[in-house]
DRENGUNU-103299 format. One line per 2 residues: number of its first residue (from 1); for each residue x, y, z of N, C-alpha, C. Coordinates in Angstrom, 3 decimals, padded with zeros to 6 digits. Example, Ala and Ser with C-alpha at 12.3 -4.5 7.8 and 13.67 -1.06 7.14 Angstrom:
BEGIN
1 = 013.190 -005.690 007.800 012.300 -004.500 007.800 013.200 -003.300 007.800  012.850 -002.250 007.080 013.670 -001.060 007.140 012.900 000.030 007.870
END
This chain:
BEGIN
1 = 009.796 028.724 -005.312 009.925 027.372 -004.766 008.587 026.638 -004.844  007.489 027.343 -004.525 006.161 026.727 -004.585 005.863 026.243 -006.000
3 = 006.172 027.096 -007.014 005.901 026.718 -008.392 006.735 025.505 -008.789  007.996 025.471 -008.327 008.877 024.351 -008.640 008.328 023.056 -008.064
5 = 007.896 023.084 -006.798 007.351 021.882 -006.172 006.082 021.433 -006.869  005.253 022.402 -007.299 004.015 022.051 -007.979 004.305 021.350 -009.295
7 = 005.274 021.872 -010.057 005.645 021.249 -011.324 006.197 019.860 -011.084  007.007 019.718 -010.034 007.589 018.416 -009.725 006.518 017.414 -009.330
9 = 005.522 017.878 -008.569 004.414 016.989 -008.195 003.713 016.473 -009.447  003.457 017.373 -010.385 002.783 016.963 -011.627 003.605 015.925 -012.364
11 = 004.919 016.119 -012.425 005.786 015.175 -013.118 005.763 013.817 -012.438  005.844 013.829 -011.103 005.823 012.569 -010.357 004.512 011.850 -010.577
13 = 003.429 012.585 -010.576 002.111 011.969 -010.724 001.944 011.367 -012.111  002.443 012.060 -013.131 002.350 011.544 -014.495 003.145 010.255 -014.632
15 = 004.333 010.218 -013.979 005.130 008.993 -014.018 004.345 007.820 -013.463  003.671 008.042 -012.331 002.893 006.958 -011.730 001.764 006.515 -012.638
17 = 001.059 007.471 -013.247 -000.096 007.139 -014.069 000.300 006.449 -015.372  001.518 006.645 -015.806 001.961 005.994 -017.027 001.995 004.476 -016.872
19 = 002.199 004.026 -015.633 002.417 002.601 -015.445 001.368 001.918 -014.589  000.685 002.672 -013.714 -000.184 002.022 -012.759 -001.445 002.849 -012.520
21 = -002.543 002.155 -012.236 -003.759 002.891 -011.903 -003.816 003.136 -010.414  -004.931 003.667 -009.924 -005.019 004.094 -008.524 -005.760 003.091 -007.669
23 = -005.598 001.830 -007.942 -006.305 000.808 -007.187 -005.887 000.797 -005.737  -006.787 000.336 -004.899 -006.509 000.247 -003.481 -006.353 -001.210 -003.085
25 = -005.289 -001.516 -002.422 -005.017 -002.870 -002.004 -005.887 -003.258 -000.818  -006.283 -004.519 -000.810 -007.088 -005.005 000.306 -006.257 -005.048 001.577
27 = -004.953 -005.325 001.438 -004.081 -005.339 002.600 -002.675 -004.963 002.183  -001.856 -004.597 003.148 -000.499 -004.142 002.875 000.466 -004.977 003.703
29 = 000.843 -006.143 003.182 001.772 -007.058 003.846 002.795 -007.557 002.825  003.675 -008.462 003.260 004.671 -009.021 002.345 004.021 -009.731 001.148
31 = 002.793 -010.175 001.297 002.124 -010.826 000.176 001.959 -009.883 -001.008  001.757 -008.606 -000.707 001.512 -007.599 -001.748 002.714 -006.692 -001.992
33 = 003.627 -006.631 -001.027 004.699 -005.642 -001.072 006.080 -006.287 -001.112  007.013 -005.574 -001.727 008.414 -005.985 -001.755 009.259 -004.842 -001.213
35 = 009.979 -005.094 -000.116 010.843 -004.072 000.482 012.214 -004.157 -000.181  012.652 -003.056 -000.764 013.898 -003.040 -001.535 015.095 -002.709 -000.637
37 = 015.424 -003.649 000.266 016.502 -003.418 001.232 017.836 -003.105 000.552  018.079 -003.713 -000.591 019.374 -003.571 -001.261 019.406 -002.444 -002.294
39 = 018.342 -001.659 -002.350 018.291 -000.557 -003.327 017.925 000.761 -002.656  018.680 001.155 -001.625 018.320 002.387 -000.912 018.623 003.640 -001.708
41 = 017.872 004.700 -001.397 018.164 006.027 -001.917 018.805 006.807 -000.769  020.042 007.225 -000.938 020.759 007.847 000.166 021.325 009.194 -000.249
43 = 021.096 010.181 000.601 021.665 011.507 000.399 022.060 012.064 001.757  023.354 012.221 001.949 023.899 012.748 003.202 023.368 011.939 004.396
45 = 022.568 012.567 005.279 022.147 011.868 006.496 020.813 011.145 006.380  020.204 011.184 005.210 018.878 010.588 005.049 018.903 009.471 004.012
47 = 018.296 008.360 004.379 018.183 007.214 003.476 016.732 006.769 003.399  016.274 006.491 002.179 014.942 005.942 001.971 015.066 004.523 001.431
49 = 014.346 003.600 002.048 014.251 002.235 001.551 012.929 002.123 000.808  012.943 001.944 -000.510 011.681 001.876 -001.261 010.890 000.613 -000.933
51 = 009.579 000.756 -000.938 008.660 -000.371 -000.807 007.781 -000.362 -002.046  007.786 -001.477 -002.790 007.072 -001.529 -004.064 005.915 -002.515 -003.992
53 = 004.929 -002.276 -004.827 003.910 -003.282 -005.054 004.515 -004.392 -005.898  004.179 -005.606 -005.614 004.658 -006.719 -006.413 003.959 -006.720 -007.768
55 = 004.605 -007.314 -008.761 004.051 -007.318 -010.102 004.606 -006.151 -010.885  004.193 -006.056 -012.143 004.679 -004.961 -012.994 003.646 -004.633 -014.050
57 = 003.776 -003.444 -014.610 002.870 -003.021 -015.665 001.447 -002.900 -015.180  000.507 -002.993 -016.113 -000.906 -002.778 -015.793 -001.442 -003.828 -014.848
59 = -000.770 -005.002 -014.794 -001.255 -006.063 -013.919 -000.840 -005.906 -012.478  -000.112 -004.846 -012.148 000.379 -004.687 -010.786 -000.739 -004.418 -009.801
61 = -001.845 -003.868 -010.265 -002.981 -003.584 -009.396 -004.255 -003.978 -010.122  -005.274 -004.352 -009.373 -006.492 -004.836 -010.007 -007.376 -003.683 -010.453
63 = -008.093 -003.888 -011.564 -008.888 -002.813 -012.161 -010.204 -002.566 -011.438  -010.622 -003.493 -010.570 -011.951 -003.376 -009.984 -011.971 -002.599 -008.681
65 = -010.825 -002.021 -008.282 -010.794 -001.295 -007.020 -010.249 000.117 -007.185  -010.556 000.735 -008.299 -010.152 002.121 -008.500 -010.922 003.034 -007.549
67 = -010.205 004.008 -007.005 -010.864 004.973 -006.126 -010.925 006.359 -006.731  -009.842 006.786 -007.367 -009.748 008.196 -007.755 -009.534 008.414 -009.242
69 = -009.255 007.381 -009.988 -009.067 007.504 -011.440 -008.079 008.612 -011.809  -007.041 008.770 -010.994 -006.037 009.793 -011.276 -006.430 011.182 -010.846
71 = -007.613 011.351 -010.287 -008.107 012.672 -009.922 -007.832 012.942 -008.440  -006.553 013.163 -008.118 -006.126 013.325 -006.732 -004.996 014.334 -006.673
73 = -005.094 015.315 -005.751 -004.029 016.298 -005.565 -003.704 016.409 -004.086  -002.553 016.981 -003.801 -002.136 017.162 -002.412 -002.906 018.306 -001.765
75 = -002.973 018.269 -000.451 -003.642 019.338 000.297 -002.907 020.665 000.115  -001.573 020.622 000.091 -000.821 021.868 -000.091 -001.166 022.530 -001.422
77 = -001.173 021.745 -002.499 -001.509 022.315 -003.804 -002.938 022.850 -003.822  -003.850 022.092 -003.217 -005.258 022.515 -003.206 -005.437 023.819 -002.439
79 = -004.753 023.966 -001.305 -004.892 025.178 -000.503 -004.263 026.367 -001.214  -003.094 026.162 -001.794 -002.413 027.256 -002.484 -003.178 027.716 -003.720
81 = -003.863 026.782 -004.370 -004.631 027.125 -005.569 -006.073 027.525 -005.251  -006.367 027.692 -003.960 -007.685 028.122 -003.486 -008.790 027.143 -003.886
83 = -008.429 025.869 -003.949 -009.425 024.841 -004.241 -010.078 024.316 -002.972  -009.446 024.565 -001.842 -010.048 024.227 -000.555 -009.980 025.444 000.359
85 = -010.890 025.475 001.308 -010.929 026.535 002.319 -010.918 025.872 003.692  -010.084 026.395 004.586 -010.000 025.869 005.956 -010.559 026.912 006.909
87 = -011.511 026.485 007.740 -012.160 027.429 008.653 -012.247 026.864 010.068  -012.257 027.800 011.030 -012.516 027.434 012.424 -013.993 027.094 012.591
89 = -014.300 026.273 013.574 -015.684 026.021 013.957 -016.021 026.932 015.116  -017.017 027.795 014.922 -017.325 028.798 015.938 -018.750 028.736 016.453
91 = -019.597 027.883 015.893 -020.980 027.818 016.359 -021.036 027.326 017.805  -021.559 028.181 018.667 -021.657 027.807 020.076 -020.322 027.821 020.784
93 = -019.336 028.537 020.230 -018.012 028.581 020.830 -016.993 027.880 019.952  -015.754 028.328 020.048 -014.715 027.771 019.190 -014.376 026.339 019.572
95 = -014.145 025.503 018.566 -013.759 024.114 018.774 -012.299 023.974 018.369  -011.409 023.874 019.357 -009.984 023.859 019.084 -009.536 022.549 018.448
97 = -010.317 021.493 018.588 -009.885 020.168 018.148 -010.427 019.763 016.782  -011.108 020.670 016.084 -011.691 020.351 014.778 -011.588 021.556 013.855
99 = -011.281 021.289 012.588 -011.326 022.319 011.570 -012.264 021.864 010.453  -012.901 022.836 009.816 -013.775 022.566 008.683 -012.987 022.794 007.397
101 = -012.959 021.780 006.537 -012.286 021.903 005.241 -013.331 021.767 004.148  -013.442 022.804 003.325 -014.386 022.794 002.204 -013.629 022.591 000.903
103 = -014.050 021.602 000.131 -013.438 021.348 -001.169 -014.325 021.956 -002.258  -013.822 022.981 -002.917 -014.596 023.679 -003.947 -014.296 023.158 -005.347
105 = -013.391 022.195 -005.451 -012.903 021.773 -006.762 -013.530 020.462 -007.219  -013.167 020.046 -008.410 -013.603 018.770 -008.957 -012.557 017.680 -008.749
107 = -011.619 017.936 -007.856 -010.557 016.978 -007.573 -010.655 016.486 -006.136  -010.238 015.250 -005.929 -010.129 014.725 -004.576 -008.821 015.223 -003.970
109 = -008.866 015.588 -002.709 -007.702 016.173 -002.048 -007.211 015.229 -000.965  -005.928 014.906 -001.005 -005.336 014.034 000.013 -004.729 014.872 001.124
111 = -005.134 014.578 002.342 -004.647 015.282 003.519 -004.003 014.256 004.444  -002.786 014.539 004.919 -002.050 013.573 005.736 -001.982 013.981 007.197
113 = -001.950 012.978 008.067 -001.728 013.242 009.485 -000.392 013.954 009.646  -000.376 014.980 010.490 000.853 015.732 010.716 001.043 016.917 009.799
115 = 000.233 017.026 008.732 000.292 018.239 007.909 -000.222 019.405 008.751  000.394 020.571 008.572 000.065 021.697 009.435 -000.448 022.904 008.653
117 = -001.304 023.667 009.313 -001.727 024.962 008.803 -001.384 026.014 009.839  -000.851 027.128 009.362 -000.455 028.226 010.236 -001.437 029.365 010.057
119 = -001.885 029.931 011.194 -002.847 031.023 011.140 -004.055 030.697 011.973  -005.254 031.093 011.461 -006.468 030.887 012.238 -006.356 031.561 013.586
121 = -006.995 030.980 014.560 -006.848 031.462 015.932 -005.635 030.838 016.604  -005.149 029.736 015.983 -004.040 028.987 016.559 -003.520 028.026 015.484
123 = -002.206 027.824 015.410 -001.653 026.875 014.448 -002.108 025.458 014.794  -002.376 024.646 013.755 -002.872 023.282 013.998 -002.134 022.268 013.124
125 = -002.185 021.009 013.570 -001.716 019.866 012.782 -002.887 018.915 012.622  -003.091 018.407 011.418 -004.210 017.492 011.175 -003.954 016.148 011.837
127 = -005.027 015.586 012.359 -004.920 014.385 013.173 -005.231 013.095 012.458  -005.351 013.116 011.130 -005.619 011.881 010.406 -005.243 012.043 008.943
129 = -005.019 010.899 008.299 -004.880 010.879 006.846 -006.243 010.552 006.261  -006.690 011.367 005.325 -008.010 011.139 004.747 -008.074 011.767 003.353
131 = -009.185 011.575 002.705 -009.456 012.168 001.404 -010.608 013.155 001.549  -010.412 014.370 001.041 -011.479 015.364 001.011 -012.125 015.236 -000.373
133 = -013.325 014.662 -000.461 -013.918 014.385 -001.775 -014.216 015.657 -002.557  -014.233 015.510 -003.840 -014.520 016.640 -004.723 -015.885 017.246 -004.393
135 = -015.911 018.556 -004.375 -017.134 019.337 -004.188 -017.843 019.100 -002.851  -017.172 018.449 -001.905 -017.822 018.253 -000.611 -017.525 019.454 000.282
137 = -018.565 020.134 000.731 -018.416 021.422 001.414 -018.215 021.308 002.919  -018.570 020.167 003.511 -018.442 020.058 004.964 -017.648 018.810 005.333
139 = -016.366 019.028 005.618 -015.476 017.961 006.048 -014.885 018.367 007.387  -015.253 017.663 008.437 -014.802 018.012 009.775 -013.587 017.149 010.120
141 = -012.420 017.789 010.236 -011.168 017.070 010.395 -010.603 017.305 011.800  -010.288 016.232 012.526 -009.675 016.399 013.852 -008.281 016.995 013.727
143 = -007.954 017.876 014.652 -006.656 018.541 014.623 -006.062 018.586 016.021  -004.749 018.852 016.071 -004.041 019.080 017.323 -003.409 020.458 017.274
145 = -003.355 021.112 018.398 -002.739 022.439 018.477 -001.221 022.293 018.493  -000.544 023.137 017.723 000.914 023.158 017.752 001.412 024.563 018.107
147 = 000.543 025.304 018.764 000.878 026.642 019.261 000.039 026.877 020.515  000.689 026.865 021.662 -000.047 026.856 022.928 -000.543 028.229 023.368
149 = 000.244 029.269 023.139 -000.028 030.535 023.809 -000.757 031.590 023.009  -001.379 031.216 021.883 -002.120 032.206 021.088 -003.528 031.705 020.822
151 = -004.488 032.587 021.016 -005.873 032.319 020.624 -006.479 033.658 020.233  -006.308 034.024 018.957 -006.702 035.350 018.490 -008.209 035.470 018.375
153 = -008.720 036.631 018.800 -010.145 036.909 018.599 -010.456 037.035 017.113  -009.520 037.623 016.375 -009.687 037.746 014.936 -008.725 036.775 014.257
155 = -009.281 035.709 013.719 -008.447 034.658 013.148 -007.741 035.124 011.885  -006.518 034.638 011.695 -005.762 034.905 010.479 -006.101 033.846 009.425
157 = -005.850 034.169 008.183 -006.065 033.205 007.113 -005.083 032.047 007.269  -005.578 030.844 007.094 -004.700 029.682 007.201 -003.834 029.548 005.955
159 = -002.583 029.168 006.169 -001.699 028.807 005.059 -001.030 027.481 005.388  -000.636 026.756 004.358 000.017 025.467 004.566 001.392 025.672 005.185
161 = 001.756 024.820 006.135 003.019 025.001 006.852 003.850 023.722 006.880  003.695 022.879 005.867 004.502 021.670 005.809 003.969 020.574 006.717
163 = 004.796 019.583 006.941 004.421 018.436 007.761 005.385 018.315 008.932  004.868 017.969 010.074 005.652 017.916 011.308 006.711 016.814 011.252
165 = 007.686 016.914 012.123 008.722 015.889 012.219 008.159 014.619 012.850  008.945 013.554 012.846 008.459 012.238 013.277 008.077 012.197 014.753
167 = 008.774 012.945 015.596 008.439 012.924 017.023 007.035 013.482 017.266  006.721 014.575 016.597 005.394 015.165 016.717 004.350 014.262 016.069
169 = 004.667 013.755 014.893 003.710 012.890 014.200 003.421 011.624 014.997  004.417 011.113 015.680 004.195 009.900 016.471 003.156 010.136 017.553
171 = 003.191 011.299 018.192 002.179 011.614 019.206 000.795 011.735 018.572  000.742 012.285 017.368 -000.538 012.429 016.662 -001.062 011.058 016.237
173 = -000.183 010.232 015.667 -000.608 008.942 015.136 -000.847 007.896 016.212  -000.056 007.919 017.264 -000.079 006.826 018.242 -000.819 007.197 019.519
175 = -000.321 008.188 020.262 -000.933 008.488 021.565 -002.209 009.303 021.421  -002.232 010.214 020.428 -003.392 011.077 020.188 -003.758 011.881 021.439
177 = -002.756 012.288 022.181 -002.974 013.057 023.413 -002.270 014.401 023.291  -003.052 015.476 023.413 -002.498 016.817 023.278 -001.428 017.096 024.330
179 = -001.612 016.602 025.538 -000.648 016.864 026.620 000.728 016.295 026.283  000.772 015.104 025.682 002.054 014.516 025.308 002.660 015.255 024.122
181 = 001.801 015.744 023.243 002.284 016.512 022.101 002.957 017.792 022.570  002.358 018.458 023.571 002.960 019.688 024.094 004.361 019.416 024.644
183 = 004.546 018.291 025.319 005.860 017.965 025.889 006.910 017.795 024.802  006.522 017.134 023.711 007.456 016.947 022.603 007.789 018.289 021.948
185 = 006.776 019.130 021.753 007.010 020.442 021.149 007.918 021.284 022.031  007.683 021.250 023.330 008.511 022.026 024.262 009.967 021.573 024.189
187 = 010.179 020.256 024.147 011.540 019.721 024.044 012.197 020.154 022.736  011.436 020.110 021.645 011.961 020.504 020.333 012.391 021.962 020.331
189 = 011.556 022.837 020.889 011.878 024.268 020.916 013.116 024.552 021.761  013.256 023.825 022.860 014.437 024.005 023.714 015.690 023.524 022.997
191 = 015.603 022.340 022.370 016.762 021.787 021.666 017.228 022.691 020.543  016.292 023.336 019.863 016.641 024.205 018.738 016.814 025.657 019.156
193 = 016.738 025.903 020.476 016.874 027.257 021.012 015.864 028.204 020.363  014.620 027.727 020.268 013.557 028.491 019.610 012.346 028.705 020.516
195 = 012.549 028.689 021.820 011.436 028.984 022.733 010.901 030.369 022.419  009.564 030.494 022.416 008.959 031.759 022.028 007.711 032.013 022.862
197 = 007.163 033.195 022.743 006.074 033.641 023.611 004.842 032.758 023.520  004.531 032.234 022.341 003.315 031.433 022.189 003.608 029.931 022.112
199 = 004.870 029.551 022.350 005.264 028.135 022.231 004.820 027.554 020.895  005.056 028.318 019.836 004.677 027.888 018.500 005.728 026.928 017.951
201 = 005.320 025.709 017.656 006.216 024.685 017.121 006.876 025.137 015.827  006.140 025.862 014.991 006.659 026.264 013.693 007.810 027.263 013.791
203 = 008.003 027.889 014.939 009.139 028.787 015.119 010.461 028.028 014.997  010.417 026.720 015.276 011.635 025.910 015.191 012.124 025.778 013.759
205 = 011.246 026.094 012.794 011.603 025.924 011.384 011.360 027.197 010.578  011.326 028.347 011.248 010.964 029.584 010.563 012.069 030.103 009.651
207 = 013.316 029.726 009.922 014.420 030.172 009.086 014.739 029.094 008.052  014.491 029.356 006.771 014.747 028.342 005.741 016.198 027.896 005.740
209 = 016.412 026.598 005.677 017.749 026.026 005.645 018.036 025.549 004.219  019.045 026.134 003.558 019.373 025.705 002.183 019.631 024.208 002.091
211 = 020.117 023.622 003.186 020.371 022.186 003.210 019.088 021.397 003.025  017.986 021.898 003.617 016.696 021.219 003.460 016.290 021.150 001.997
213 = 016.509 022.224 001.268 016.150 022.258 -000.154 016.979 021.264 -000.958  018.222 021.059 -000.567 019.062 020.114 -001.296 018.559 018.691 -001.106
215 = 018.061 018.372 000.087 017.462 017.053 000.320 016.221 016.883 -000.562  015.377 017.902 -000.568 014.166 017.840 -001.378 014.493 017.621 -002.851
217 = 015.430 018.392 -003.364 015.781 018.284 -004.785 016.281 016.878 -005.115  017.133 016.336 -004.251 017.698 015.015 -004.524 016.611 013.948 -004.583
219 = 015.752 013.907 -003.563 014.775 012.821 -003.490 013.633 013.000 -004.490  013.302 014.225 -004.826 012.305 014.451 -005.879 012.844 013.967 -007.216
221 = 014.113 014.264 -007.476 014.712 013.819 -008.730 014.780 012.294 -008.808  015.070 011.642 -007.681 015.100 010.174 -007.663 013.743 009.602 -008.055
223 = 012.685 010.173 -007.539 011.354 009.678 -007.869 011.002 009.978 -009.328  011.359 011.152 -009.792 011.040 011.530 -011.174 011.694 010.590 -012.174
225 = 012.849 010.067 -011.832 013.584 009.206 -012.748 013.249 007.731 -012.577  012.210 007.446 -011.816 011.839 006.062 -011.553 010.487 005.750 -012.183
227 = 010.286 004.481 -012.520 008.994 004.071 -013.075 008.394 002.917 -012.272  008.825 002.763 -011.035 008.364 001.638 -010.228 007.022 001.913 -009.561
229 = 006.378 000.820 -009.160 005.065 000.914 -008.507 005.263 001.080 -007.014  005.631 002.270 -006.594 005.952 002.481 -005.188 004.713 002.544 -004.316
231 = 004.825 001.845 -003.182 003.782 001.895 -002.163 004.196 002.805 -001.021  005.493 002.983 -000.839 005.949 003.828 000.255 007.443 003.715 000.465
233 = 007.897 004.217 001.623 009.331 004.255 001.922 009.548 004.140 003.433  010.743 003.671 003.780 011.203 003.675 005.165 012.293 004.731 005.264
235 = 012.159 005.656 006.203 013.150 006.703 006.390 014.143 006.326 007.472  015.438 006.486 007.169 016.497 006.121 008.103 017.520 007.240 008.173
237 = 018.019 007.500 009.370 019.122 008.434 009.535 020.031 007.899 010.635  021.340 008.011 010.440 022.268 007.489 011.432 021.971 006.031 011.737
239 = 021.812 005.739 013.012 021.503 004.371 013.442 020.067 004.248 013.920  019.172 005.083 013.394 017.782 005.001 013.827 016.828 005.048 012.638
241 = 015.715 004.373 012.817 014.654 004.375 011.823 013.673 005.495 012.177  013.418 006.380 011.241 012.493 007.489 011.497 011.056 006.969 011.489
243 = 010.657 006.352 010.387 009.319 005.775 010.281 009.200 005.067 008.944  008.145 004.293 008.807 007.759 003.714 007.514 006.414 004.294 007.140
245 = 006.296 004.747 005.885 005.046 005.309 005.359 004.630 004.455 004.168  003.489 003.796 004.255 003.040 002.908 003.186 001.611 003.273 002.804
247 = 001.354 003.280 001.497 000.052 003.694 000.981 -000.551 002.585 000.133  -001.870 002.633 -000.011 -002.598 001.559 -000.680 -002.624 001.687 -002.190
249 = -002.081 002.736 -002.744 -002.045 002.914 -004.191 -000.886 003.807 -004.574  -000.393 003.661 -005.787 000.725 004.487 -006.219 000.346 005.964 -006.300
251 = -000.907 006.256 -006.611 -001.317 007.664 -006.675 -001.262 008.297 -005.290  -001.657 007.544 -004.272 -001.577 008.040 -002.901 -000.120 008.271 -002.500
253 = 000.735 007.307 -002.810 002.152 007.407 -002.462 002.799 008.614 -003.123  002.549 008.803 -004.402 003.149 009.915 -005.143 002.627 011.262 -004.635
255 = 001.337 011.331 -004.365 000.745 012.588 -003.893 001.310 012.989 -002.529  001.595 012.003 -001.675 002.101 012.281 -000.331 003.615 012.417 -000.285
257 = 004.298 012.094 -001.362 005.745 011.934 -001.346 006.492 013.171 -000.859  006.181 014.337 -001.401 006.924 015.541 -001.036 006.729 015.888 000.439
259 = 005.504 015.752 000.934 005.281 016.045 002.352 006.009 015.049 003.246  006.092 013.788 002.813 006.847 012.813 003.595 008.328 013.169 003.645
261 = 008.877 013.627 002.516 010.282 014.033 002.510 010.501 015.217 003.444  009.595 016.186 003.398 009.705 017.339 004.303 009.719 016.886 005.764
263 = 008.852 015.941 006.092 008.783 015.434 007.454 010.078 014.735 007.849  010.610 013.906 006.940 011.870 013.222 007.227 013.000 014.214 007.447
265 = 013.067 015.250 006.611 014.135 016.239 006.741 014.011 016.992 008.067  012.780 017.325 008.460 012.590 017.996 009.742 012.935 017.083 010.924
267 = 012.966 015.788 010.670 013.264 014.823 011.729 014.757 014.626 011.944  015.585 015.134 011.025 017.033 014.979 011.167 017.548 015.810 012.332
269 = 018.472 015.236 013.065 019.053 015.904 014.225 020.547 016.125 014.001  021.083 017.103 014.711 022.507 017.419 014.546 023.392 016.240 014.927
271 = 022.910 015.376 015.817 023.693 014.225 016.260 023.604 013.037 015.303  022.703 013.101 014.319 022.577 012.009 013.357 023.779 011.992 012.411
273 = 024.149 010.788 012.016 025.224 010.644 011.050 024.705 010.004 009.780  025.621 009.522 008.969 025.210 008.832 007.753 024.468 007.555 008.140
275 = 023.489 007.128 007.358 022.700 005.943 007.702 023.557 004.681 007.743  023.388 003.909 008.828 024.210 002.701 008.995 023.382 001.469 009.345
277 = 022.062 001.562 009.260 021.221 000.400 009.550 021.477 -000.707 008.530  021.631 -001.935 009.017 021.884 -003.055 008.125 020.581 -003.611 007.565
279 = 020.710 -004.412 006.508 019.565 -005.102 005.907 018.796 -005.866 006.973  019.508 -006.637 007.786 018.852 -007.465 008.805 018.130 -006.616 009.853
281 = 018.720 -005.497 010.241 018.092 -004.626 011.237 016.810 -004.013 010.681  016.842 -003.614 009.429 015.643 -003.037 008.825 014.563 -004.096 008.673
283 = 014.956 -005.309 008.284 013.970 -006.383 008.128 013.350 -006.772 009.469  014.134 -006.731 010.520 013.574 -006.998 011.849 012.448 -006.022 012.160
285 = 012.633 -004.767 011.743 011.601 -003.744 011.922 010.377 -004.037 011.054  010.570 -004.281 009.773 009.429 -004.481 008.874 008.678 -005.773 009.175
287 = 009.383 -006.779 009.694 008.707 -008.029 010.063 007.605 -007.803 011.096  007.755 -006.759 011.885 006.803 -006.503 012.965 005.435 -006.066 012.453
289 = 005.372 -005.564 011.228 004.075 -005.077 010.741 003.757 -005.462 009.303  004.622 -006.240 008.650 004.345 -006.640 007.273 004.161 -008.148 007.093
291 = 004.373 -008.935 008.132 004.252 -010.393 007.967 002.831 -010.816 007.638  001.865 -010.274 008.374 000.460 -010.617 008.134 -000.408 -009.567 008.812
293 = -001.704 -009.610 008.545 -002.613 -008.586 009.061 -002.726 -008.626 010.578  -002.632 -009.807 011.162 -002.771 -009.929 012.615 -001.626 -009.244 013.339
295 = -000.377 -009.575 012.946 000.773 -008.949 013.594 000.829 -007.456 013.266  000.373 -007.102 012.074 000.353 -005.694 011.687 -000.537 -004.881 012.611
297 = -001.759 -005.329 012.813 -002.689 -004.595 013.671 -002.178 -004.511 015.105  -001.582 -005.603 015.586 -001.072 -005.611 016.957 000.066 -004.618 017.120
299 = 001.015 -004.627 016.182 002.164 -003.732 016.299 001.751 -002.274 016.138  000.928 -001.997 015.126 000.564 -000.608 014.857 -000.389 -000.025 015.889
301 = -001.058 -000.873 016.639 -001.920 -000.360 017.701 -001.106 000.357 018.773  000.175 000.011 018.890 001.035 000.634 019.892 002.167 001.452 019.292
303 = 002.436 001.256 018.001 003.615 001.888 017.398 003.329 002.512 016.036  002.102 002.845 015.767 001.773 003.447 014.482 000.282 003.619 014.334
305 = -000.175 003.561 013.106 -001.610 003.737 012.875 -001.971 003.286 011.469  -003.200 002.802 011.320 -003.754 002.460 010.029 -004.899 003.423 009.751
307 = -004.860 004.084 008.614 -005.910 005.035 008.256 -006.773 004.465 007.140  -008.078 004.721 007.246 -009.057 004.191 006.306 -009.817 005.339 005.643
309 = -010.312 005.053 004.455 -011.236 005.956 003.777 -012.333 005.101 003.167  -013.556 005.361 003.583 -014.715 004.592 003.126 -014.488 003.083 003.273
311 = -013.930 002.718 004.429 -013.737 001.313 004.743 -012.511 000.663 004.140  -011.766 001.388 003.323 -010.569 000.866 002.667 -009.320 001.423 003.352
313 = -008.338 000.577 003.567 -007.050 001.053 004.065 -006.422 001.950 003.003  -005.979 003.132 003.399 -005.305 004.009 002.447 -003.870 004.329 002.866
315 = -003.558 004.212 004.157 -002.244 004.657 004.635 -001.935 003.970 005.952  -000.726 003.469 006.075 -000.282 003.034 007.393 001.084 003.643 007.661
317 = 001.300 004.000 008.903 002.573 004.556 009.333 003.061 003.744 010.521  004.353 003.396 010.511 004.930 002.575 011.568 006.179 003.246 012.118
319 = 006.311 003.223 013.433 007.477 003.769 014.108 008.225 002.650 014.808  009.549 002.798 014.906 010.333 001.805 015.617 010.057 001.919 017.108
321 = 010.164 000.819 017.807 009.876 000.832 019.248 010.929 001.605 020.014
END
């Protein structure tokens, strides 16, 4: 499965590079973006509303704001290929809220808020979306604990553990409070009948669900067969909006795509039905953060987050109220 996802990532990335460079937009509003309300991608209980950059071909993005020149890979691929190393901070005592990520490769690594690593002294979720620059050995990344009852004296090797569901990510992106995150994790474990000795959030997803793989296959294939300049997607299930994920460049969007799908799938609940949100209902949501920069900052200050890298917006995530 890992090899399949890696090959699919490469295919998706090549599709993006065929048509668009990795420029970073100065802002992410209706002026630059087109929400494809009438062209949803729907599979069973999950629907994605594509968000595209306006324009087409090489002119869709400006040449003077390249950041990565196509040299960007996902954190999962980098960790699995041993291009990055994740370590605990132990000088003067362990620091539970920070992990050290060393990039040993010549590639820039994209790391998203809510991505998780299992192992170490305790399982963690990363607390921001950022870029780990090539060959940079000391990157201190804020993290949140997603396993309350374990703190091993001898840390285990970290491995990638996917991306958290929207409820957990919302606490990471919006409240940034560990106490509120614990409450959400506790509720999730109870709902899934997965309470365990260490209150490990990942226990809720320890048994692979063949249905999850079918969602992944469908949405990966949809992206592979597309040549559009995607900036992001809005995830919908039943009568609720999961979140909107928008990126400042097509390379960022493509690199994050598989982890976003994993997060959306983990966000599906047994009570969710087929997506039924109307065009007008979805637009009411997007109007809250895409009309202009002022309304965007106001809405996302309470219902999402804007992430920057070297002063440039790279990612925004929005949740419904």
